[in-house]
C-alpha positions in Angstrom: 119.3 56.4 78.2 116.4 54.3 78.3 114.3 56.5 81.5 115.3 59.4 79.0 113.6 58.3 76.3 110.6 57.4 78.0 110.5 60.8 79.3 110.5 62.4 76.1 108.0 60.4 74.6 105.8 61.2 77.2 106.6 65.1 76.6 106.5 64.7 72.8 102.5 65.1 72.7 102.7 68.9 74.6 105.7 69.7 72.5 104.0 69.2 69.6 101.5 71.5 70.3 101.7 75.3 69.5 102.6 77.7 72.2 99.0 79.2 71.9 97.9 75.9 72.9 99.5 75.6 76.2 98.7 79.5 77.3 95.3 78.9 79.3 92.7 81.3 78.1 92.9 84.5 80.0 88.4 85.0 80.2 88.6 81.3 81.7 91.3 81.5 83.7 89.5 85.3 85.7 86.0 82.9 85.8 87.8 80.4 87.3 89.1 82.8 90.1 85.9 84.2 90.4 84.2 80.8 91.1 86.7 79.8 93.6 86.3 83.1 95.6 82.7 83.3 95.5 82.4 79.3 96.5 84.0 79.8 99.6 86.7 77.5 98.7 89.5 80.8 99.0 88.0 81.3 102.2 88.5 77.6 103.2 92.1 77.3 102.0 93.0 80.7 103.7 91.3 79.0 107.1 93.3 76.0 107.0 96.5 77.3 106.5 96.0 79.9 109.1 95.1 76.9 111.2 98.3 75.4 110.7 100.2 78.6 111.7 98.1 78.9 114.4 98.9 75.4 115.9 102.6 75.9 115.3 102.2 78.8 117.1 100.9 77.5 120.2 102.5 74.7 120.2 106.1 76.5 120.4 105.3 79.2 122.6 106.2 77.9 125.7 110.2 79.0 126.9 110.3 81.2 124.7 110.8 85.0 125.8 110.3 87.5 122.8 107.8 85.4 120.4 106.6 87.0 117.0 104.4 86.7 114.6 104.9 88.0 111.0 102.5 89.1 108.3 101.9 90.8 105.2 99.4 92.9 104.2 97.9 92.4 101.1 96.2 89.1 100.3 97.5 88.3 103.7 96.1 90.0 106.3 93.8 92.7 103.7 91.7 91.6 100.8 92.0 93.8 97.8 89.8 91.5 95.9 87.1 93.7 95.7 89.1 96.0 93.8 90.7 94.0 91.5 87.1 92.2 90.6 86.3 96.1 89.7 89.4 96.4 87.6 89.4 92.9 85.7 92.6 91.8 87.2 94.3 94.6 86.5 96.5 97.4 88.3 96.6 100.8 88.6 98.9 102.5 91.2 96.7 105.3 91.5 93.4 103.7 92.0 95.4 101.4 94.5 96.2 104.6 96.5 92.6 106.1 97.0 91.3 102.3 97.7 93.9 102.0 100.8 93.3 105.8 101.4 89.4 105.3 101.8 90.5 102.8 104.3 88.0 100.0 103.8 89.8 97.1 102.8 88.7 94.0 104.3 90.0 91.8 106.5 90.9 88.1 105.4 89.0 86.5 108.5 91.4 84.0 109.7 94.4 86.4 109.4 92.4 88.4 111.9 91.9 85.5 114.1 95.4 84.3 113.7 96.5 88.0 114.5 93.9 88.2 117.7 94.9 84.7 118.9 98.9 85.8 118.7 97.9 89.1 120.5 95.9 87.2 123.3 98.9 84.8 124.2 101.5 87.8 123.9 103.3 87.3 121.0 104.4 90.5 119.3 102.9 90.8 115.9 104.6 93.0 112.6 103.4 93.7 109.4 105.9 93.9 107.0 104.7 95.0 103.1 105.7 95.9 100.0 103.4 98.9 100.5 105.6 101.8 100.1 106.2 104.2 103.1 103.8 107.2 101.5 101.1 104.9 102.6 101.6 104.5 106.4 99.3 106.5 107.7 96.5 105.3 105.5 97.3 101.6 105.8 97.8 102.1 109.6 94.0 103.5 109.1 93.2 100.6 107.1 94.5 98.0 109.4 92.5 99.3 112.3 89.4 100.0 110.5 89.8 96.0 109.4 89.8 95.0 113.2 94.0 94.9 113.7 94.9 96.8 116.4 97.8 97.4 118.8 100.6 95.7 116.5 103.9 95.8 117.8 105.7 97.3 114.4 104.5 98.3 110.9 107.5 98.1 108.3 106.3 99.5 104.4 109.0 99.8 101.9 110.9 102.4 102.0 111.0 104.7 99.0 114.9 104.5 97.9 114.0 100.9 97.9 114.6 100.1 93.9 115.7 96.2 93.9 113.5 94.4 91.1 112.9 92.0 94.2 111.1 92.9 97.7 113.1 89.9 99.3 115.5 91.7 100.4 113.4 94.3 101.9 111.4 92.1 104.1 114.1 89.6 105.0 116.2 92.6 106.2 113.5 93.4 108.6 113.0 89.9 109.9 116.5 90.2 110.5 116.5 93.1 112.4 113.9 91.9 114.3 115.7 88.7 115.5 118.9 91.0 116.2 116.7 93.1 118.8 115.7 89.8 120.6 112.7 88.9 119.0 112.2 85.0 117.9 109.9 84.8 114.7 107.8 81.7 115.2 105.6 82.5 112.5 105.6 84.5 109.2 102.8 84.3 106.6 102.2 85.8 103.4 100.5 85.4 100.0 103.8 85.5 98.0 106.8 83.6 98.3 109.0 86.4 98.3 107.3 87.6 101.5 108.9 84.2 103.0 112.5 83.4 101.9 115.0 85.0 103.0 115.3 83.2 106.3 114.5 85.0 109.9 111.9 82.7 111.0 111.0 79.2 112.5 107.9 78.4 110.1 106.5 80.2 106.6 103.1 79.7 105.9 101.5 80.6 102.2 98.3 81.8 101.7 96.7 81.1 98.0 97.1 84.2 95.3 96.9 83.3 91.6 96.0 86.8 91.2 99.1 88.2 91.0 102.8 87.5 91.4 105.3 90.0 93.3 109.0 88.6 92.9 
């Protein structure tokens, strides 16, 4: 009971505030994101996390017959930040499709390094993305132009997939790869929904405060 009363006292100032006082100012948040990226902190955080993924991969390769690396694409392997900045962090599907079709999306350098390291160690690399199947051709070109090549498989969301969460699709593909005999040592994404659902030994989440995908 005493602990409960102490908790209430600690929460009282926040509970007394109006809802508008608890919500951060959107303009200020956008400015913070822009500074976070332009300062290099975003890249450094990605480098740290991808270095951990590489270390795990390197430490656990021995004796694995069919090792695999699974990567998400957007904000994991490729950065759509220039597009988001031009849209004031909004989103329009038609503009995104045109952006992908232009095939000039820059890579996230530390993820590209992880990909190349995995390939140098004969680790099969797979992309699993929430991009729709209709974007397959332009996505392949987008990846190649960014420096990715010779991946083992590219899985895009089927047009028939209408679930509210992407977890079922992505974990289903990982299960399929596992059933084919691959041992997914590392799975990297920028959303928790890229990582949930199992079928990988380790999971690494890159930072992404710009949007949320359930």
